[in-house]
C-alpha positions as CSV (number, residue, x, y, z in Angstrom):
1,M,11.9,4.6,18.3
2,G,14.2,7.4,17.2
3,A,13.8,10.1,14.6
4,S,16.7,8.7,12.6
5,L,14.9,5.4,12.0
6,L,11.8,7.3,10.9
7,R,13.9,9.1,8.3
8,V,15.1,5.8,6.9
9,A,11.5,4.9,6.2
10,V,10.2,8.1,4.7
11,S,13.3,10.1,3.8
12,P,13.6,13.0,3.1
13,L,10.5,13.9,5.0
14,R,9.8,14.2,8.7
15,R,13.3,15.6,9.5
16,D,11.7,18.3,11.6
17,I,9.8,16.0,13.8
18,A,10.8,16.4,17.5
19,P,11.1,13.4,19.8
20,R,8.0,14.6,21.7
21,D,5.9,14.3,18.6
22,L,6.9,10.6,18.2
23,A,6.0,9.8,21.8
24,R,2.7,11.6,22.2
25,A,-0.8,10.7,21.5
26,L,-4.0,12.8,21.6
27,P,-7.6,11.6,21.8
28,S,-8.8,13.1,18.6
29,V,-7.9,15.1,15.5
30,D,-9.8,18.0,16.9
31,A,-7.8,17.9,20.1
32,A,-4.6,17.8,18.1
33,V,-5.6,20.9,16.1
34,A,-6.7,22.8,19.1
35,E,-3.4,22.2,20.8
36,I,-0.9,22.4,17.9
37,R,-2.8,24.9,15.6
38,P,-0.7,23.6,12.7
39,E,0.2,25.9,9.7
40,E,2.0,22.9,8.1
41,P,0.5,19.5,7.3
42,L,-0.4,17.5,10.4
43,H,-0.4,13.7,9.8
44,C,-2.7,12.0,12.2
45,L,-1.9,8.4,12.7
46,R,-4.5,5.9,14.0
47,P,-2.5,2.8,14.8
48,Q,-5.5,1.1,16.4
49,A,-7.4,1.3,13.0
50,I,-4.4,-0.2,11.2
51,T,-4.1,-3.0,13.7
52,A,-7.8,-3.8,13.4
53,A,-7.8,-3.8,9.6
54,A,-4.8,-6.0,9.5
55,R,-6.4,-8.4,11.9
56,S,-9.5,-8.5,9.8
57,F,-7.5,-9.4,6.7
58,V,-5.3,-12.0,8.4
59,E,-8.3,-13.7,9.9
60,A,-10.2,-13.7,6.6
61,F,-7.5,-14.8,4.2
62,A,-6.8,-18.5,4.1
63,G,-3.0,-18.1,3.4
64,K,0.0,-15.9,4.3
65,T,-0.4,-12.1,4.4
66,L,2.5,-10.1,3.1
67,Y,2.1,-6.3,3.7
68,A,3.2,-4.2,0.7
69,V,5.7,-1.9,2.4
70,K,5.7,0.7,-0.4
71,C,2.2,1.7,0.6
72,N,3.4,3.2,3.8
73,P,6.8,2.3,5.3
74,D,6.4,4.4,8.5
75,P,7.9,2.4,11.4
76,R,4.8,2.9,13.6
77,V,2.6,1.7,10.8
78,L,4.7,-1.5,10.5
79,S,4.5,-2.0,14.3
80,A,0.7,-1.6,14.2
81,L,0.5,-4.2,11.4
82,W,2.6,-6.6,13.4
83,R,0.2,-6.2,16.3
84,G,-2.6,-7.1,13.9
85,G,-1.0,-10.4,13.0
86,V,1.0,-9.5,9.9
87,R,4.3,-11.4,10.0
88,A,5.5,-11.2,6.4
89,F,6.4,-8.1,4.3
90,D,6.6,-7.5,0.6
91,C,9.6,-5.3,0.0
92,A,10.7,-3.6,-3.2
93,S,14.1,-2.0,-2.3
94,P,17.0,-2.2,0.0
95,A,15.7,0.7,2.0
96,E,12.4,-1.0,2.6
97,I,14.2,-4.2,3.6
98,S,16.4,-2.2,6.0
99,V,13.5,-0.5,7.8
100,V,11.5,-3.7,8.3
101,R,14.7,-5.4,9.6
102,Q,15.2,-2.6,12.1
103,V,11.6,-2.3,13.3
104,L,10.6,-6.0,13.1
105,P,13.7,-8.2,13.3
106,E,11.7,-11.4,13.4
107,A,9.6,-10.5,10.3
108,S,9.7,-12.6,7.1
109,I,10.8,-10.5,4.1
110,H,10.1,-11.3,0.5
111,Y,11.7,-9.3,-2.3
112,M,8.7,-9.0,-4.7
113,H,10.0,-6.4,-7.2
114,P,10.4,-8.2,-10.5
115,V,13.4,-6.1,-11.7
116,K,16.2,-5.5,-9.2
117,A,19.7,-4.0,-9.2
118,R,22.5,-6.6,-8.8
119,S,23.7,-4.8,-5.7
120,A,20.1,-4.9,-4.2
121,I,19.9,-8.7,-4.7
122,R,23.3,-9.1,-3.0
123,M,22.2,-6.9,-0.1
124,A,18.9,-8.7,0.4
125,F,20.5,-12.1,0.2
126,A,23.2,-11.1,2.7
127,G,20.4,-9.9,5.0
128,G,18.6,-13.2,5.0
129,V,16.1,-12.7,2.2
130,R,15.5,-15.9,0.2
131,D,12.3,-15.2,-1.8
132,F,12.7,-13.2,-5.0
133,A,10.2,-12.3,-7.7
134,L,11.1,-12.3,-11.4
135,D,9.4,-12.0,-14.8
136,S,12.1,-12.9,-17.3
137,T,15.0,-15.3,-17.9
138,D,17.4,-12.4,-17.6
139,E,16.2,-11.6,-14.1
140,L,16.4,-15.3,-13.2
141,E,20.0,-15.5,-14.3
142,K,20.8,-12.3,-12.4
143,I,19.3,-13.7,-9.2
144,L,21.2,-16.9,-9.5
145,A,24.5,-15.1,-10.2
146,E,24.2,-12.7,-7.3
147,T,23.0,-15.2,-4.7
148,G,25.2,-18.1,-5.8
149,A,22.1,-20.2,-6.5
150,P,21.7,-21.7,-3.0
151,D,19.5,-24.7,-2.3
152,D,17.1,-22.6,-0.2
153,L,16.1,-20.1,-2.9
154,G,12.5,-19.1,-3.4
155,L,11.6,-17.9,-7.0
156,I,8.2,-16.3,-7.6
157,V,7.4,-15.9,-11.3
158,R,5.1,-12.9,-11.9
159,I,2.7,-13.4,-14.8
160,A,1.2,-10.5,-16.8
161,L,-2.6,-10.0,-16.8
162,P,-4.8,-8.3,-19.4
163,K,-5.9,-4.8,-18.6
164,G,-8.8,-5.0,-16.1
165,G,-11.2,-2.9,-14.2
166,A,-8.9,-1.6,-11.4
167,A,-8.7,2.1,-10.6
168,L,-5.0,2.0,-11.3
169,D,-4.1,-0.5,-14.0
170,L,-0.7,-2.3,-13.4
171,S,-0.7,-4.5,-16.5
172,G,1.8,-2.6,-18.6
173,K,5.1,-2.7,-16.7
174,F,5.7,-6.2,-15.1
175,G,4.8,-9.8,-15.8
176,V,5.8,-12.5,-18.3
177,A,3.3,-13.0,-21.0
178,P,1.1,-16.1,-20.4
179,D,2.3,-17.9,-23.6
180,E,5.9,-17.5,-22.4
181,A,5.4,-18.2,-18.7
182,A,5.4,-22.0,-18.8
183,A,9.0,-22.1,-20.1
184,L,10.2,-19.6,-17.5
185,V,8.4,-21.6,-14.7
186,R,10.1,-24.8,-15.8
187,R,13.5,-23.2,-15.9
188,A,13.0,-21.6,-12.5
189,R,11.9,-25.0,-11.0
190,C,15.4,-26.3,-11.5
191,H,16.8,-23.8,-9.0
192,A,14.0,-23.2,-6.5
193,R,13.2,-24.8,-3.2
194,R,10.0,-22.8,-3.4
195,L,8.6,-22.1,-6.8
196,G,5.7,-19.7,-7.0
197,L,3.4,-17.9,-9.4
198,S,2.2,-14.4,-8.7
199,F,0.1,-11.6,-10.3
200,H,-1.4,-8.2,-9.6
201,V,-5.0,-7.4,-10.6
202,G,-4.3,-3.6,-10.3
203,S,-4.6,-1.2,-7.4
204,Q,-8.0,-0.4,-5.9
205,C,-9.8,-3.3,-7.7
206,D,-13.4,-3.5,-6.6
207,D,-14.3,-6.6,-8.6
208,P,-13.7,-9.9,-6.7
209,A,-14.1,-11.9,-9.9
210,R,-10.8,-10.4,-11.2
211,W,-8.9,-12.6,-8.7
212,R,-10.8,-15.7,-9.9
213,A,-9.9,-14.9,-13.5
214,A,-6.3,-14.4,-12.7
215,M,-6.1,-17.6,-10.6
216,D,-7.7,-19.5,-13.5
217,L,-4.9,-18.1,-15.8
218,A,-2.3,-19.2,-13.2
219,A,-3.7,-22.7,-13.2
220,W,-3.5,-22.9,-17.0
221,I,0.1,-21.7,-16.9
222,A,1.0,-24.2,-14.2
223,A,-0.6,-27.0,-16.2
224,E,1.3,-26.0,-19.3
225,A,4.5,-26.0,-17.3
226,G,3.9,-29.4,-16.0
227,V,6.0,-28.9,-12.8
228,K,5.1,-28.7,-9.1
229,I,4.1,-25.2,-7.9
230,D,4.7,-24.5,-4.2
231,V,3.2,-21.0,-3.9
232,L,0.4,-19.1,-5.5
233,D,0.6,-15.3,-4.7
234,V,-2.6,-13.5,-5.5
235,G,-0.9,-10.1,-5.1
236,G,-2.5,-6.9,-3.9
237,G,-5.2,-4.6,-5.2
238,F,-7.6,-5.1,-2.4
239,P,-9.6,-1.8,-2.2
240,S,-10.3,0.7,0.5
241,A,-13.3,3.0,0.9
242,Y,-13.3,6.4,-0.8
243,P,-16.2,8.8,-1.4
244,G,-18.6,7.4,-4.0
245,A,-17.1,3.9,-4.0
246,D,-19.6,1.1,-3.6
247,L,-17.3,-1.8,-2.4
248,P,-18.2,-5.4,-1.8
249,V,-17.3,-6.5,1.8
250,L,-14.0,-8.2,2.5
251,A,-15.7,-11.6,2.7
252,A,-16.8,-11.4,-1.0
253,F,-13.1,-11.1,-2.1
254,M,-12.1,-14.0,0.1
255,A,-15.0,-16.2,-1.2
256,E,-13.8,-15.7,-4.8
257,I,-10.2,-16.5,-3.9
258,D,-11.1,-19.5,-1.8
259,G,-13.3,-20.9,-4.6
260,A,-10.7,-20.3,-7.3
261,F,-8.0,-21.9,-5.2
262,E,-10.1,-25.0,-4.6
263,A,-10.7,-25.3,-8.3
264,L,-7.0,-24.8,-9.0
265,V,-6.0,-27.6,-6.6
266,E,-8.6,-29.9,-8.1
267,R,-7.3,-29.2,-11.6
268,L,-3.5,-29.5,-10.9
269,G,-3.6,-32.4,-8.4
270,A,-0.2,-33.2,-7.1
271,M,1.3,-30.2,-8.9
272,A,-0.9,-27.8,-7.1
273,P,0.5,-25.2,-4.7
274,D,0.4,-25.9,-1.0
275,D,0.7,-22.3,0.1
276,L,-1.4,-19.2,-0.8
277,W,0.0,-15.7,-0.4
278,A,-1.5,-12.2,-0.7
279,E,0.2,-8.7,-0.7
280,P,-2.4,-6.2,0.6
281,G,-1.3,-2.6,1.1
282,R,-4.0,0.1,0.7
283,A,-6.8,-1.9,2.3
284,L,-4.8,-2.3,5.6
285,V,-3.5,1.2,6.0
286,A,-5.5,3.7,4.1
287,Q,-8.0,4.4,6.9
288,G,-5.2,4.6,9.4
289,V,-3.9,8.1,8.6
290,S,-5.5,11.4,7.8
291,V,-3.8,14.8,7.0
292,V,-4.9,18.1,8.4
293,V,-4.3,21.1,6.1
294,Q,-4.9,24.8,6.8
295,V,-6.7,27.1,4.4
296,Q,-4.3,29.9,3.5
297,A,-6.6,31.7,1.1
298,R,-10.0,31.4,-0.5
299,R,-10.9,32.6,-4.0
300,G,-14.4,31.7,-4.9
301,N,-14.7,27.9,-4.9
302,A,-10.9,27.5,-4.8
303,L,-9.1,26.9,-1.5
304,Y,-5.3,27.4,-1.2
305,V,-4.1,24.9,1.5
306,S,-0.9,23.8,3.2
307,D,-0.5,20.5,1.4
308,G,-0.9,19.4,-2.2
309,V,0.1,17.1,-5.0
310,Y,3.9,17.4,-4.3
311,G,3.0,16.4,-0.7
312,S,0.7,13.8,0.6
313,L,-2.1,14.6,-1.8
314,S,-0.3,13.4,-4.9
315,D,-3.1,11.1,-6.1
316,A,-5.7,13.9,-5.8
317,G,-3.9,15.7,-8.6
318,A,-3.2,13.8,-11.8
319,L,-5.3,10.8,-10.8
320,G,-8.2,12.9,-9.6
321,W,-8.5,10.7,-6.5
322,R,-11.4,11.6,-4.2
323,Y,-10.8,11.7,-0.5
324,P,-13.2,12.2,2.4
325,V,-12.9,15.7,3.9
326,R,-14.4,17.6,6.9
327,L,-14.1,21.1,8.3
328,I,-12.6,21.0,11.8
329,R,-15.1,23.4,13.4
330,P,-18.9,23.4,13.6
331,S,-20.8,24.8,10.6
332,A,-24.4,24.8,9.6
333,A,-23.6,26.1,6.1
334,E,-24.7,24.2,3.1
335,K,-21.9,22.1,1.5
336,R,-20.5,22.8,-2.0
337,P,-17.7,21.4,-4.1
338,F,-14.3,23.1,-3.8
339,T,-11.1,22.8,-5.8
340,L,-7.9,22.7,-3.8
341,F,-4.5,24.3,-4.6
342,G,-1.4,23.2,-2.8
343,P,1.3,25.5,-1.3
344,T,3.9,25.3,-4.1
345,C,4.3,27.9,-6.9
346,D,3.5,25.3,-9.6
347,S,0.1,25.7,-11.2
348,L,-0.1,21.9,-11.5
349,D,-0.4,21.8,-7.8
350,R,-4.2,21.6,-8.2
351,M,-6.8,19.1,-7.0
352,D,-10.1,19.0,-8.8
353,G,-11.8,16.4,-6.7
354,G,-15.0,18.3,-6.0
355,F,-14.2,18.4,-2.2
356,Q,-17.5,18.8,-0.4
357,L,-17.1,21.4,2.4
358,P,-19.4,24.0,4.1
359,D,-19.8,27.2,2.1
360,D,-18.5,29.3,4.9
361,V,-15.0,27.8,4.9
362,A,-12.4,30.6,5.1
363,E,-8.7,31.5,5.5
364,G,-7.4,30.1,8.8
365,D,-9.7,27.1,8.9
366,W,-8.4,23.6,9.2
367,I,-9.6,20.7,7.0
368,E,-9.1,17.0,7.7
369,V,-8.5,14.9,4.6
370,G,-9.0,11.1,5.3
371,Q,-7.8,7.8,3.8
372,L,-4.2,9.0,3.3
373,G,-2.5,6.1,5.1
374,A,-1.9,4.6,1.7
375,Y,0.7,6.4,-0.4
376,G,0.1,9.7,1.3
377,A,3.4,10.0,3.1
378,S,5.4,7.7,0.8
379,L,4.8,9.8,-2.3
380,R,5.7,13.2,-0.7
381,T,8.5,15.3,-2.2
382,A,10.6,18.2,-1.0
383,F,9.7,20.4,-4.0
384,N,9.8,24.1,-3.4
385,G,10.9,23.4,0.2
386,F,7.4,22.4,1.3
387,D,8.6,19.1,2.9
388,R,7.9,19.9,6.5
389,G,5.1,18.0,8.3
390,H,4.3,16.9,11.8
391,L,3.1,13.4,12.9
392,I,0.8,12.9,15.8
393,E,-1.1,9.8,17.1
394,V,-4.8,10.0,17.7
395,S,-7.4,7.5,18.8
396,D,-10.7,8.7,17.3
397,P,-12.3,6.7,14.5
398,P,-11.2,7.1,10.8
399,L,-13.3,9.3,8.5
400,L,-14.4,6.4,6.3
401,P,-14.1,2.7,7.4
402,T,-13.8,0.1,4.7
403,P,-16.6,-2.5,4.4
404,G,-15.8,-5.7,6.2
405,Y,-12.8,-4.4,8.1
406,A,-12.8,-3.6,11.8
407,A,-11.9,0.1,12.2
408,A,-10.7,-0.2,15.8
């Protein structure tokens, strides 16, 4: 796998990665740090953890698993998911479609962004994509116009949900209002070989009952529409472990989904969907990547480190996301909370997560930050020129496994 393909997935980052980095693997993060002694961020990929998590989800979920590519589009991540049994991918842009096609030419691709450029629809359709999400009549007409309304079209109507209890609420941007959804579903039915309903409960949702409530709403909309539904897509939002999170095990989420789907089928009868889809992202890949940063300075309880909110630690900034951390050397010192500052000159490059580290941490030390397989690399920027990073493969366990998922 060449460096040029890697740039397609995570451009503009990784352009400094040499072919030897892409081909090598080391037994542990500690071994990688001892050999490389990185002054720039070192991304440590654990493909076996991603494969194991994917296999856990695929085996537990009763339907078809679509990985949400936006979460981490790295080609080696995609390959690890494939080895775990994921055969379908939720893409949201031509670039994501392109990298999946190049890495996994036999994969099934579904264009699940509800609002798309006309050129993007044409590109996707020309590349064999037939399933498109939408949440308005205007988007439906756009899809029909740019695809020529073929007889093998899949149309997935995304419905809006009320604000819920997820860590990241996604209710404000996409989705047709429930009282308007039935009319859109009926209109889409006229043009769809596969007609679906989809929703998203919000990212990092730790309440399995949210899926049941959303599926109950979907059942009501389907009954109001009075037409056959082929697919119910329960979206993403499946959580991953982070410090302080008390998550139900994977089986608890599946039990709610299975029970709600059984009730939906009983309610809708012949109009009930035959296929069930899900779009997990974070839960499959978060534990599969960590980032090693070097301490460049210490001032009291503040550490200035080599990565920050404009890099892979974006969510630790404005969102205050908490990540597991460890000092990469032995220390008997008592732990205390630290604030981290990233390498840029912007004062907003600050992370107040209360990162628990030994009190003797000092300039030159390395810190491993875990659970960055989800959105870490994909949200990085080139701000201030701090866009350099190295990627290495390791085989030691992740810092924080997610309950109910195999870690390796």
